[in-house]
C-alpha positions in Angstrom: 0.0 0.0 0.0 1.3 3.4 -0.9 1.5 5.6 2.2 2.8 9.0 1.1 2.4 11.4 -1.8 6.0 11.0 -3.1 5.5 7.2 -3.3 2.4 7.7 -5.4 4.2 10.1 -7.7 7.1 7.7 -8.1 4.6 4.9 -9.0 2.8 7.1 -11.4 6.1 8.1 -13.2 7.1 4.4 -13.5 3.8 3.6 -15.0 4.1 6.4 -17.5 7.6 5.2 -18.5 6.5 1.6 -18.9 3.5 2.7 -21.1 5.8 4.8 -23.3 8.3 2.0 -23.7 5.6 -0.5 -24.5 4.0 1.8 -27.1 7.4 2.5 -28.7 8.1 -1.2 -28.9 4.7 -2.2 -30.3 4.1 0.7 -32.7 6.1 -0.7 -35.6 4.6 -4.2 -35.2 1.1 -2.8 -35.1 1.6 -0.7 -38.3 3.2 -3.8 -40.0 0.2 -5.9 -39.0 -2.2 -3.2 -40.4 -0.4 -3.2 -43.8 -0.5 -7.0 -44.0 -4.2 -7.3 -43.0 -5.5 -4.3 -45.1 -5.7 -6.2 -48.5 -7.6 -9.1 -46.9 -10.1 -6.7 -45.3 -10.6 -4.8 -48.5 -11.1 -8.1 -50.5 -13.6 -9.4 -47.9 -15.6 -6.2 -48.0 -15.8 -6.2 -51.8 -16.9 -9.8 -51.7 -19.5 -9.3 -49.0 -20.9 -6.0 -50.4 -23.4 -7.7 -52.8 -24.6 -10.1 -50.0 -25.1 -7.2 -47.6 -27.0 -5.2 -50.3 -29.2 -8.2 -51.1 -30.0 -8.7 -47.4 -30.9 -5.1 -47.1 -33.3 -5.3 -50.0 -34.9 -8.5 -48.7 -35.3 -7.2 -45.2 -36.6 -3.7 -46.1 -40.3 -4.9 -46.5 -40.1 -6.5 -43.0 -38.6 -3.4 -41.6 -41.4 -1.3 -43.2 -44.1 -3.7 -41.7 -42.5 -3.7 -38.3 -42.0 0.1 -38.1 -45.6 0.9 -37.0 -45.5 -1.9 -34.4 -42.2 -0.5 -33.1 -43.7 3.0 -33.0 -46.8 1.7 -31.1 -44.6 -0.1 -28.6 -42.5 3.0 -28.0 -45.7 5.0 -27.5 -47.1 2.4 -25.0 -43.9 2.3 -23.1 -43.8 6.0 -22.8 -47.5 6.3 -21.9 -48.1 3.1 -19.8 -44.9 1.5 -18.6 -42.8 4.5 -17.7 -45.5 6.1 -15.5 -46.1 2.8 -13.8 -42.4 2.3 -13.1 -42.1 5.9 -11.8 -45.1 5.4 -9.5 -43.7 2.1 -8.2 -40.3 3.8 -7.6 -42.1 6.7 -5.7 -44.1 4.2 -3.6 -41.0 2.2 -2.8 -39.2 5.4 -1.9 -42.0 6.5 0.4 -42.4 3.1 2.1 -38.7 2.8 2.6 -38.4 6.2 4.2 -38.5 5.0 7.8 -36.0 2.3 7.1 -33.7 4.7 5.3 -34.0 7.2 8.2 -33.1 4.5 10.6 -30.1 3.4 8.5 -29.0 7.0 8.3 -29.2 7.4 12.1 -27.4 4.2 12.7 -24.7 5.1 10.3 -24.2 8.4 12.1 -24.1 6.7 15.4 -21.5 4.2 14.0 -19.4 7.1 12.7 -19.6 8.7 16.2 -18.6 5.4 17.8 -15.6 5.1 15.4 -14.5 8.6 16.4 -14.8 7.7 20.0 -17.6 10.2 20.7 -20.7 9.1 22.6 -23.8 8.5 20.5 -27.0 10.4 21.0 -29.3 8.6 23.4 -32.8 8.3 22.1 -35.5 8.1 24.7 -38.2 5.8 23.6 -39.9 5.1 26.9 -42.1 8.3 26.8 -43.7 7.1 23.6 -44.4 3.7 25.2 -45.9 5.3 28.3 -48.2 7.5 26.2 -49.3 4.5 24.1 -49.9 2.5 27.3 -52.0 5.3 28.8 -54.0 5.8 25.6 -54.7 2.1 25.5 -55.8 2.1 29.2 -58.1 5.1 28.6 -59.7 3.5 25.5 -60.2 0.3 27.5 -61.9 2.2 30.4 -64.2 4.0 28.0 -65.3 0.7 26.4 -65.7 -0.9 29.8 -67.9 1.9 31.0 -70.1 1.7 28.0 -70.6 -2.0 28.3 -71.6 -1.7 32.0 -74.4 0.8 31.3 -77.7 -0.6 32.8 -79.5 -2.7 30.3 -82.9 -4.1 30.9 -82.7 -7.8 31.5 -85.7 -10.0 30.7 -87.2 -11.8 33.7 -86.2 -15.4 34.0 -89.0 -17.8 34.7 -88.1 -20.6 37.1 -88.2 -24.1 35.6 -91.4 -26.2 36.1 -91.0 -29.2 38.3 -91.6 -32.7 37.1 -95.1 -34.0 37.6 -95.6 -36.3 40.5 -95.6 -39.9 39.6 -98.5 -42.0 40.4 -97.6 -45.4 41.8 -99.7 -48.5 42.5 -100.5 -49.7 45.9 -97.6 -52.2 45.7 -95.2 -49.4 44.8 -94.9 -50.2 41.1 -95.3 -47.4 38.6 -97.9 -47.6 35.9 -96.7 -48.2 32.4 -97.9 -44.8 31.3 -95.7 -43.1 33.9 -92.6 -45.1 33.1 -90.3 -43.0 30.9 -87.2 -44.3 29.3 -86.0 -40.9 28.0 -82.5 -40.4 29.4 -82.8 -43.1 32.1 -82.0 -46.7 32.4 -84.7 -49.2 31.1 -84.7 -51.3 34.2 -86.9 -50.6 37.2 -85.5 -48.6 40.1 -87.1 -50.7 42.7 -85.2 -53.8 43.7 -86.9 -57.0 42.9 -88.9 -55.6 39.9 -88.2 -56.9 36.5 
């Protein structure tokens, strides 16, 4: 790594000397190569000229047919695509603004840390306390609104089951026997 200005100047001078020496050494060879290659290039261009002209004449109708489509595409790109891209870029710039601001702040803090200076302290707890208090107030308002007196409909007590009629021997009549939700056997021992 070059550490001082004189070392940079020395390296620059050496580079200039090397370039001049290389150019002086290669200049005669390059001009000789040009002289040798020039007749071949001229001959190739004279041989290829008719083919190039024929290709131009064959492709000209296709170019003429495609020109309106190309113009339409250019117009659509200018009227549809470019505004959409610009709008997307603007939206991206707007949505990334908080992240860019944060990155800028962090970079500034990192630079201060590299310099050995203390970074600015950002107090975030006041914002948290304000948000907490606002949430508590909103919850209290909702709670008070829900506890406002509302008329409740009267609840009728459930009706008791009708008394069962039993026979003199203690057995129930078949009409009174119900099997809904109960066992199908008799509750009295000895009955079947």
